[in-house]
N, C-alpha and C positions, 0 to 999 in steps of 0.2 A: 472526323467529320462532324460539324456542328449544325444543329437544326434550330432555326429561329422560329419558335412556335407561334409568336404573334404575327410574324411575316407570313408564315404558312397559313394561319387562320384567315388573314386578310385577303390572301390570294385564292382561297377556296370559293367555289360556287355555292349557291344557296342549298342545293340538294345534298352536297357533301357535308356542309355545316350541320344540316339536319341529322345526318348519320352520326356525326361526332357527338352531337347533343344527346341522341338516344343512347349511345354507348356510355356517355358520362353519367346519365341518369341511372343506367343499370349498375355502373360501378358504385355510385353513391348508395343505391338501394342495397347492394351486397354488403357494403361496409356497415350499414345500419343493422342489417339482419345479423351479421356476425357479432357485433357488439351486444345486441339484444339477447341472443342465445347464450353467449358466454356469461353475461351478467346473470341471466336466469339460472344457469347451472351453478354458478358460484354462490349466488344467494340461497338457492335451494340447499346446497351442502351446509352452509353456515346455519341456516334455520333448523335443519334437521339435527345438526350437531348440538344445537342449544337445547332442544327438547329431548334428545336421546337419554341424557343423564337422568331426567326425572321419569322417563317412560320405561326404561329397562327394569328397574327394581319392581315396579308394579306388575309388569308382564311376567317376570320371573316368579313372583309370589302369587300369581293368579288373582291379583286385586284389580279386576277389570274395570270396576267403576272408577277407581283412582286413575287407571290408565286413560279412560275416556275423558276424565276431567283434565288431565294433562294435555291431551290432544286438542281439546276444545279451547284451552287457554293459550296454546302455542300460536305463534305467528303462522299465517298460512304457508304451508309447504307441502310438497308432494308426498313425503313419507307419512306424515300424520293423516293427511286426507285419505291416502290409500288404505292404511291400516285401520283407520276409524270406520270406514265403510264395512270392512270385513268383520270387525269386532262387533259393531252395532247389529249387523245382520244376524250374526251367530247368536248373540244374547237375546235378540228379539224372537228368533225362532225357538230358542230353548224355553223362553217364557211362555210360548204358546203350546208347549208340550211336545215339540219335535225332539227326536233323539239326537245324540251328538253327531253321528255320521250324516244324517239328513241335514242338520243345521250347518255342518261344515261344508256340505256340498252346495247349499244355497249361498253360504258366505263366499265360497270360491267363485261362484258365478257372479256375485256382486263385485268381487275384486276384479274379475275379468272385464266387466263393463267399465268400472272405474279406471282400470289400466288403459283401456282404449281412449277414454277421455283425456287422461294424462298424456298419453302418447300424442294425441292431436295437439295438445297445448305445447308439448316439447318441440314438435316439428313445425310449429306455426312459422311461416316465413321462409322455411327451407326451400320451398318451390321457387323462390326468387333466385337463390343460388343455382339451383338445377337449371332453371330456364335460361339464366344468363350464360352459364357454362355451355349450353347447347346452341344458343342462338347468336351470341356475340361474334363468333368467327364469321358467320354468314352475314351478319349486319356489316361487319368490316369489309367482307368481300363485296357487298353491295356498294360500299363506298369506292372500292377499287373499280368496279364496273362503271360507276358514274364518272370517276376520274378519267378513265380511258375514253369514254364517250366525249368528255370535254376536250380531251387531247385531239380526237378526230375533228371536232368542231374547229379547233385552232388551226389544224392542218388545212381544212376547207377554206377558212377565212384568209389565211396567209398564202396558201399555195405552196408552202414549204413544209417538208417533213423532217427537217434536221433536229438533232437532239437539243439544240439551243431553243428551238421553237416549242417542242412538246415536253421538254425535260421537267419543267415545273409541274405540269399537269400529271405526268406519270409519277413523279416523286410524291405529290400529295396523295395520290391514289394508293401507293404502297404504304405510306404512313398510316392511313386509315385502316388498312388491313392489319398492320402491326398493332395498332391501338386496340382493335377488336380482339386479337390474341392476348394482349396484355390484360384485358378485362376478363376473358374467358378462362385462361389457365388458372389464375388464383381462385376464381369462383369454384372451379371443379375441385381443386385441392382442398379448399376450405369446406366445401360441402361434404366431401368424404371424411375429413377430420372431425367435424362437428357431429356428423351422423354416427361415427364410431363412438364418440363421447356420449351421445344421447342413448345409443344402444346399450352401452355398459351401465349407464345410470338406470335405465329401465330394467336391466337384468338384476341389479341390486334390489330394486323395489319388488320385482317378482319373487326373488328368493326370500325377501323379508315376509311377503304375503304368504308364501308357501309354508314358511316356518311357523307363522302365526296360526294357520289352519291346522297344521300338524299338532301343534300344542293344544289347540282348543278341542280337537277331536279325541286326542288321547288323554287329555287332562293333565299333561305334564306341567310341572311348575318350573322347569328349567331345562336347558339344553347344554349338554356337555360340549367342551371345546372341540372334541374330536368329531362330534356329529354336526356341528354348525359349519355351513359352507362359508368360505371367505367373503363372498359377495353379500350374503345375508348378514354376516357379522359386521361388515362395514355399514350396511344400511341401517341395522338396528342399534348399533353401539356408537359408531364413529361417524355416521351419515355417509351418503354415497360418495366415496372418494373419487369415483369415476367422473364426477362433475368438474373436477379440478382441471383447468386448461393446461 
C-alpha cells in the first residue's frame, strides 16, 4: 500500500494540518536536543581527557597550586570546574585556620552545590524529549478525532455513508495518529538512553570529587589501583567514558 503524502496533505482540513505541524515541530525540537546533548557529552569527554594528563601528576604529588593552574588554563569542562570548586574551597578554609576534616566537609558541600549546577546544565532540554514522548500520542489522537468529525461532515453533506465517501477522511485521521506515535516512541527511547548516559557521567564526576575530598582530608599523595573506583579512575585519568554515545 502506497501513501502519497503530498496528496494526503492537500486533502487535509486546516485543523488536521495544524496537528501535523505541531507534531513536526516537536520532532524537529527532539532532534535538536539529542544532537546538542550528545555533542555536549562528547566534547566534555575530550576536554577532560586533554587536561587529565597534566592534572593527575599534580594531584598525586599534592601540588595543589599547580593543579589549580592546570584547571584554570584548561578549556571549560565539567571535570575541572567540579574539582576546582572543591579544591579551592578546601585550600581557602585551611588558610583561614580550619582543620582538615572541617575544610573537607565544607569542600564537600561546595561540590554538592556545583554538582547540582552541572546536573541542571546536563539535563537542559531533556524536558522537550519527555514532554514530546508523553504528549505526541494524544496530539495524534486529536488529529484522529478531527478527522472523524470531518468524515461525519462529509456524510451529512452527501447523504451517503459508504466507504468511498468517508474513506479518505478516515485514512488521513489514522495517518495522523500513526505520525504521533512515530514521534513519541523515538522520543521516549532517546530520553531514557541519554538520561542513562548523563547519569553515568555524573556518577564519574561524583566519584572523582569523593576521591579528591578523601585525599585532601587524609593528606594522601596517591591512591592505589586497588582503592580507586573504576568510575573515579575514568573521570580523573581518562575522562568520563560514560559520555561516549
